[in-house]
C-alpha positions in Angstrom: 60.1 16.8 29.4 56.5 16.9 28.1 54.2 14.3 29.6 53.1 13.0 26.2 56.7 12.4 25.1 57.5 10.5 28.3 54.4 8.3 27.8 55.4 7.6 24.2 58.9 6.6 25.3 57.5 4.3 28.1 55.2 2.6 25.6 58.1 2.1 23.2 60.2 0.6 26.0 57.3 -1.8 26.9 56.9 -2.8 23.3 60.6 -3.4 22.9 60.9 -5.6 26.0 57.6 -7.4 25.7 58.0 -11.2 26.0 57.5 -13.2 22.8 54.2 -15.0 22.4 54.4 -18.6 23.8 54.0 -21.4 21.2 53.4 -25.1 21.8 54.0 -28.1 19.6 50.8 -30.2 19.6 50.0 -33.8 18.5 46.3 -34.6 18.0 44.5 -37.5 16.5 41.0 -38.9 16.0 39.8 -42.4 15.3 36.8 -43.5 13.3 35.5 -47.1 13.6 33.3 -49.3 11.5 31.0 -51.6 13.6 28.3 -54.1 13.0 25.9 -55.2 15.8 28.2 -53.4 18.3 31.3 -55.3 17.2 34.1 -53.0 15.9 35.6 -54.4 12.7 38.0 -51.7 11.8 39.4 -48.4 13.0 41.3 -45.7 11.1 43.1 -42.7 12.4 44.0 -39.1 11.3 46.8 -37.5 13.2 48.6 -34.2 13.0 51.5 -32.3 14.5 51.1 -28.5 14.5 52.2 -25.4 16.4 49.7 -23.3 18.4 50.0 -20.0 20.2 47.7 -17.2 21.2 44.7 -19.5 20.8 45.2 -20.3 17.1 47.0 -22.8 14.9 50.1 -21.0 13.6 51.7 -23.7 11.4 51.4 -27.3 10.4 54.4 -29.6 10.9 53.0 -32.9 9.5 50.0 -35.1 9.4 49.1 -38.6 8.4 46.6 -41.5 8.2 46.8 -45.0 9.5 44.9 -48.2 9.8 44.8 -49.1 13.5 43.2 -52.5 13.1 41.1 -54.6 10.7 39.3 -57.7 11.9 37.4 -58.2 8.7 39.2 -60.9 6.7 37.3 -60.1 3.5 38.3 -56.4 3.5 41.4 -54.7 2.4 41.6 -51.2 3.9 44.1 -48.5 2.8 44.5 -44.9 3.9 46.1 -42.1 1.9 47.0 -38.5 2.8 44.6 -36.3 0.8 44.9 -32.6 1.9 45.7 -30.1 4.6 44.6 -26.5 5.0 45.3 -23.7 7.4 43.1 -20.7 7.5 41.9 -18.2 10.1 43.8 -20.0 12.9 42.2 -23.3 12.2 43.5 -26.3 10.4 41.8 -29.3 8.7 43.4 -32.6 7.7 41.8 -35.0 5.3 42.6 -38.7 4.4 41.1 -40.9 1.8 40.0 -44.3 3.2 39.5 -47.1 0.7 37.8 -50.4 1.6 37.9 -53.2 -0.9 35.7 -56.2 0.1 35.9 -59.5 -1.6 36.7 -63.1 -1.4 40.2 -64.1 -0.2 41.9 -66.8 -2.3 45.3 -68.3 -2.2 46.2 -66.2 -5.3 45.0 -62.9 -3.8 41.7 -61.3 -3.1 38.9 -61.2 -5.7 37.4 -57.8 -5.1 33.6 -57.6 -5.2 33.0 -54.0 -4.0 35.0 -50.9 -3.4 34.0 -48.0 -1.2 35.9 -44.7 -0.5 35.3 -42.0 2.0 37.2 -38.9 3.4 38.0 -39.0 7.1 38.8 -35.5 8.4 39.9 -33.8 11.6 39.7 -30.0 12.3 41.7 -28.3 15.0 42.0 -24.9 16.5 44.3 -23.5 19.2 42.5 -25.5 21.9 42.6 -28.8 20.1 40.2 -30.9 18.0 36.8 -29.3 17.5 35.4 -31.5 14.7 36.0 -34.9 13.1 34.3 -37.6 11.1 33.5 -38.6 7.5 32.8 -36.4 4.5 
């Protein structure tokens, strides 16, 4: 048997019996806080469940946003899922955070100002590499 043919058969056998790439289910999250004079008034979170393997994000399972706490009685804070993207082995998750400040009354809050911002988290196969506000 020629040596080249034997090498080709051996390479084919290795390729056929090579173990599948290992994948991992990952849960990551980041928190962003609003503080005045060193006192934290509110914290929001972006979280994500995704699958990694070979050093990259392979697929997104789910993501979400949540208000962890709000100690500011004159603020109503809501979080809304905005977008997710997966490209080049990296994923980004974005949430819209809306803060309505006003005057609480027995009939509901009278809103005096509304602010919105996008809280994001970016991950790769090793975990979170960027997060913050946009």
